[in-house]
C-alpha positions in Angstrom: 7.3 -17.9 -23.9 3.9 -16.3 -25.2 2.5 -13.5 -23.1 -0.4 -11.7 -22.9 -0.3 -8.5 -21.2 -4.1 -7.4 -20.1 -3.1 -3.5 -19.1 -5.5 -0.6 -19.3 -2.9 2.0 -18.1 -1.3 1.1 -21.7 -3.7 3.2 -23.5 -1.2 6.2 -22.6 1.6 5.5 -25.4 4.1 6.6 -22.9 2.9 3.7 -20.3 4.0 0.9 -23.2 7.5 1.5 -23.2 7.7 -1.4 -20.4 5.8 -3.5 -22.5 8.4 -2.9 -25.7 11.3 -3.5 -23.5 9.8 -6.9 -22.6 8.9 -7.6 -26.0 12.7 -6.9 -27.3 13.9 -10.5 -25.1 14.5 -12.8 -27.8 12.6 -16.1 -26.1 10.0 -13.4 -25.7 6.6 -13.3 -28.0 4.2 -10.1 -26.5 0.9 -9.7 -27.5 -0.6 -6.4 -25.3 -4.3 -5.7 -24.9 -5.7 -2.4 -24.2 -8.9 -0.5 -24.4 -9.4 1.7 -27.8 -11.2 4.2 -24.9 -10.5 4.8 -21.0 -11.5 7.3 -18.6 -9.0 8.4 -16.0 -8.4 11.9 -13.6 -12.0 13.1 -15.2 -10.6 12.6 -18.6 -11.4 10.8 -21.9 -8.2 8.7 -23.3 -8.4 7.4 -26.8 -6.1 5.0 -27.9 -3.9 6.3 -30.7 -4.0 3.9 -33.5 -1.6 5.9 -35.8 1.0 6.2 -33.4 4.0 3.9 -33.9 5.0 1.2 -31.7 6.9 -2.1 -31.8 4.5 -3.8 -30.3 1.7 -5.8 -31.4 -0.9 -4.0 -29.9 -5.2 -5.3 -29.9 -7.4 -2.9 -28.8 -10.8 -3.6 -27.3 -14.3 -1.7 -26.3 -14.9 -1.7 -22.4 -18.5 -1.6 -21.0 -18.0 1.2 -17.9 -14.5 2.8 -19.1 -13.0 4.5 -16.3 -14.7 2.2 -13.6 -11.6 -0.4 -12.3 -13.5 -2.5 -10.7 -16.8 -3.3 -12.9 -15.5 -2.7 -16.0 -15.0 -5.4 -18.4 -13.8 -6.4 -22.2 -17.0 -7.0 -24.2 -14.7 -7.5 -27.5 -11.1 -8.7 -28.2 -10.2 -10.1 -25.0 -11.0 -13.8 -26.4 -9.5 -12.3 -29.6 -6.1 -11.5 -27.7 -6.5 -15.0 -26.1 -6.8 -17.2 -28.9 -4.0 -15.2 -31.0 -1.3 -14.8 -28.1 -1.9 -18.3 -27.2 -0.1 -17.2 -23.6 2.1 -19.3 -21.5 1.7 -16.2 -19.3 -1.2 -14.0 -18.6 -0.3 -10.6 -17.4 -2.8 -8.9 -15.7 -2.6 -5.3 -14.7 -6.0 -5.7 -12.2 -7.1 -6.1 -9.1 -8.3 -9.6 -8.2 -11.7 -9.1 -7.8 -12.5 -6.7 -10.3 -14.8 -7.8 -13.1 -12.1 -7.8 -15.5 -10.2 -10.1 -13.3 -13.0 -12.4 -13.1 -13.9 -12.5 -17.2 -10.0 -13.3 -17.7 -9.7 -15.9 -15.5 -13.0 -17.5 -16.8 -11.9 -17.5 -20.4 -8.7 -18.7 -19.9 -10.5 -21.6 -18.4 -12.1 -22.3 -21.6 -9.6 -21.1 -23.9 -6.1 -21.5 -22.6 -6.0 -23.7 -19.5 -2.2 -24.6 -19.1 -1.6 -20.8 -18.7 0.1 -19.1 -15.6 -1.9 -16.2 -14.3 0.1 -12.9 -12.7 -1.5 -10.0 -11.0 -1.1 -6.9 -10.1 -2.3 -5.1 -6.8 -2.1 -2.0 -5.2 -5.2 -2.5 -2.4 -4.5 -1.2 0.9 -7.8 -1.2 2.3 -9.4 -5.1 2.2 -8.7 -6.7 5.2 -10.5 -9.5 5.6 -12.2 -8.8 2.5 -14.1 -5.9 3.8 -13.9 -3.5 0.3 -14.2 0.2 0.8 -17.2 -0.2 -2.4 -20.6 -1.0 -3.3 -21.1 -4.2 -3.3 -18.5 -5.3 -1.0 -19.8 -8.6 -0.6 -19.8 -9.3 -4.4 -16.1 -8.3 -4.6 -15.5 -10.8 -1.9 -17.0 -13.9 -4.4 -15.2 -13.0 -7.1 -11.3 -12.6 -5.4 -12.0 -15.9 -3.4 -12.3 -17.3 -6.6 -9.8 -15.5 -8.8 -7.5 -16.6 -5.7 -8.0 -19.7 -6.5 -7.0 -19.5 -10.4 -4.4 -17.0 -10.2 -0.6 -18.2 -9.8 1.6 -15.5 -8.6 1.1 -11.7 -7.3 2.7 -8.7 -7.7 2.5 -5.9 -5.2 3.2 -2.3 -5.0 4.2 -2.1 -2.2 4.7 -4.1 1.1 1.5 -3.2 3.1 -0.3 -4.7 -0.2 1.5 -7.7 0.4 0.8 -8.3 4.0 -3.0 -7.9 2.9 -2.9 -10.8 0.9 -1.3 -12.8 3.2 -3.9 -12.0 5.7 -6.6 -13.1 3.2 -4.4 -16.2 2.6 -3.5 -16.1 -0.6 -0.7 -18.3 0.0 1.2 -18.7 -3.6 4.4 -16.6 -4.5 3.9 -12.8 -4.2 6.7 -9.9 -4.9 7.0 -6.2 -4.2 7.3 -4.3 -7.7 6.4 -0.6 -7.5 5.0 1.5 -10.3 7.9 2.5 -12.9 8.4 5.4 -15.4 11.0 6.5 -18.4 14.1 8.6 -17.8 14.3 9.3 -21.1 11.0 11.6 -20.8 11.3 12.5 -16.7 14.2 14.7 -16.7 15.0 18.5 -15.6 13.2 20.7 -18.3 14.1 24.3 -19.2 9.6 25.4 -18.9 10.9 28.5 -21.5 8.4 31.1 -21.6 5.3 29.1 -20.0 6.7 30.1 -16.3 6.1 33.9 -17.1 2.8 33.3 -19.3 1.4 31.8 -15.9 2.8 34.4 -14.2 4.4 32.3 -11.6 6.3 34.6 -8.7 8.7 33.5 -6.1 8.5 30.2 -4.8 6.9 27.8 -6.6 5.0 25.3 -4.9 3.1 22.5 -7.2 0.8 19.8 -7.3 -0.4 17.8 -10.1 -3.0 14.9 -9.9 -7.3 14.5 -9.1 -8.9 17.4 -7.3 -10.3 15.5 -5.0 -11.2 16.1 -1.4 -8.6 12.6 -0.5 -5.7 14.8 -2.1 -5.6 17.2 0.9 -5.5 20.2 -1.1 -7.5 22.3 1.2 -4.3 21.3 4.0 -1.8 22.5 1.4 -3.9 26.3 0.7 -4.5 26.7 4.3 -0.7 26.1 4.8 0.3 28.5 2.1 -1.5 31.1 3.1 0.4 31.1 6.8 3.2 32.1 4.7 4.5 35.3 4.6 7.3 34.5 1.8 7.1 35.4 -1.9 5.1 32.0 -3.4 2.8 31.0 -6.4 0.6 27.7 -5.7 0.7 25.8 -8.3 -2.4 23.5 -9.0 -2.8 20.7 -11.8 -5.8 18.7 -12.8 -9.2 18.0 -12.7 -11.7 17.0 -10.4 -14.5 17.6 -8.4 -13.1 19.2 -5.4 -11.8 22.5 -7.6 -15.0 24.8 -6.8 -14.2 24.1 -2.8 -10.4 24.9 -3.5 -11.4 28.5 -5.1 -13.6 29.2 -2.6 -10.8 28.7 0.2 -8.8 30.4 -1.7 -11.0 33.6 -1.4 -11.6 32.9 2.4 -7.6 33.0 2.6 -6.8 35.9 1.0 -4.2 34.2 -1.2 -6.6 33.7 -4.8 -3.8 35.7 -6.7 -1.3 33.3 -5.6 -3.0 30.4 -7.1 -2.6 29.1 -10.6 -5.2 26.6 -11.7 -3.7 24.5 -14.6 -7.0 21.9 -16.3 -5.3 18.3 -16.8 -2.2 18.3 -19.2 -0.8 15.1 -21.2 1.4 12.9 -19.7 4.0 13.7 -22.2 3.8 17.2 -21.2 4.3 16.7 -16.9 7.8 17.2 -16.9 7.4 20.3 -18.6 5.1 21.4 -16.1 7.2 20.0 -12.8 10.2 21.7 -14.1 7.9 25.2 -13.4 8.4 23.8 -9.7 10.6 24.3 -7.0 8.5 22.1 -4.2 6.3 19.6 -5.0 3.9 18.6 -2.4 1.5 15.5 -2.2 -0.9 16.6 0.9 -3.2 13.2 0.3 -5.1 12.8 3.7 -6.5 8.8 4.5 -10.4 8.0 4.6 -12.5 5.1 5.5 -12.5 4.4 1.1 -9.0 5.4 0.4 -5.3 5.9 1.4 -2.2 7.1 -0.9 -1.4 3.5 -2.3 2.4 4.9 -3.8 2.2 8.2 -5.4 3.7 7.9 -8.8 4.1 11.7 -9.6 6.9 11.6 -6.8 9.2 9.6 -8.1 8.5 11.3 -11.5 9.3 14.7 -9.7 12.5 14.0 -7.8 13.7 12.4 -11.3 12.6 15.9 -12.7 14.9 17.5 -9.8 12.5 18.8 -7.8 12.5 18.1 -4.0 9.4 16.3 -2.5 7.3 16.9 0.8 4.8 14.5 1.2 1.9 13.7 3.7 1.6 10.6 6.1 -1.3 9.3 4.6 -0.6 5.4 2.9 2.5 4.9 1.3 4.0 7.7 0.7 6.3 7.5 3.7 7.4 4.3 2.1 7.6 5.7 -1.6 9.9 8.9 -0.4 11.8 7.4 2.2 14.6 9.3 3.2 14.7 11.4 0.1 12.1 14.2 0.9 10.3 15.1 3.5 6.9 13.9 5.3 4.3 16.2 7.7 1.5 15.2 9.3 -1.8 14.4 7.5 -4.1 17.3 7.4 -1.6 19.4 9.8 -1.2 22.3 7.7 1.5 24.0 10.5 3.1 21.1 10.3 3.2 21.4 6.4 4.1 25.2 6.4 7.0 24.3 8.6 8.5 21.5 6.3 7.4 24.2 3.1 9.9 26.9 4.8 12.7 24.4 5.5 13.0 23.8 1.8 12.3 27.5 1.2 15.2 28.6 3.3 17.6 25.8 3.3 19.0 26.0 -0.1 21.9 23.8 0.8 19.7 20.7 1.9 17.0 21.2 -0.8 20.2 20.7 -3.3 20.9 17.9 -1.1 17.7 16.4 -1.4 17.3 16.9 -5.0 21.1 14.8 -5.7 19.6 12.4 -3.4 16.6 12.1 -5.3 17.7 11.7 -8.6 20.0 8.4 -7.7 17.3 6.8 -5.5 14.8 7.0 -8.6 16.9 5.3 -10.8 15.6 2.1 -9.0 12.0 2.7 -10.5 13.4 2.7 -14.0 11.3 1.1 -16.8 14.4 -0.9 -18.0 14.8 -2.2 -14.3 11.0 -3.4 -13.9 11.2 -5.2 -17.6 14.4 -7.0 -16.2 12.5 -7.6 -13.2 9.2 -9.2 -14.6 11.1 -11.1 -17.1 13.1 -12.9 -14.4 9.7 -13.3 -12.8 8.2 -14.8 -16.4 11.0 -17.3 -16.4 11.0 -18.4 -12.8 7.3 -19.1 -13.0 8.2 -21.5 -16.0 10.5 -22.9 -14.6 8.4 -24.1 -11.6 
């Protein structure tokens, strides 16, 4: 079977592993299309063309890199379709995006018989009401693409339910994010802890530093602690200045360490510094947490998790971590204290979490996707 995968996230080498595993199947001939430049988490990412890979990769130039809905390829998509002669196009894009629109349009011209799989994490657009500008335009795109898409992969149950409400009646399965166990495991941070002057319990966060991530709630919760701690915040975003200001108001500036964005391959080392990981996201009219991949990555690195009640966080954490009411810093403080003071319970969560996240391995992802390919072609 000839497969064309279109995945902008695979510009990061570590995100290519799942496609390498699929390409290893004897009856799979897979080509991967990625941008040569993308912008993610306030950082520019460029394809490392000299990095060894077993994959057949085609890179293309994208208009509006970093804009998931209005970005599109202006080179290489036609080349990728013609070279792959796809039986299946696996599109890692929302159905209302320009990426999807242009792929469907070119598919109808160049690969009429190809089946198309898409991925969605849209957990807000009930009744086609998108929380973005040009909502009417996005609605028209999605109505068109739904008619030409064959299979949906949904990041969680709520996303699948939204598809059904919008009358997408073709096959749909839940397939959450995955990660590479060979990369995410308990790591000795070496001298890094001393270099960063981390003292006491290290409470950590990795991600975009934006208002929606609820980091003000985390700072307020930590300011209520009488125990020794250091708050380690890793990432980049437009909310950092507000957090620095808040930390001064709360008199905890000396207990906070801000670290800029780190490369994905180095994330396990920084997770290894943490005793507790907190994802304190808050729901807004325009956004709520869709999955929180860092949750399962932290669990794999043997870090116990506390998450807010926003979006899919409780579904992802399950019984393998603690949940607090979003925006409630007192509730968060109490959850932090539970993990600080109860070592036996903390270790139990770590043990349960390691076993739980085996369900999200790249190997299991590849096996499930291969089965879907076979199902789609045998239909």
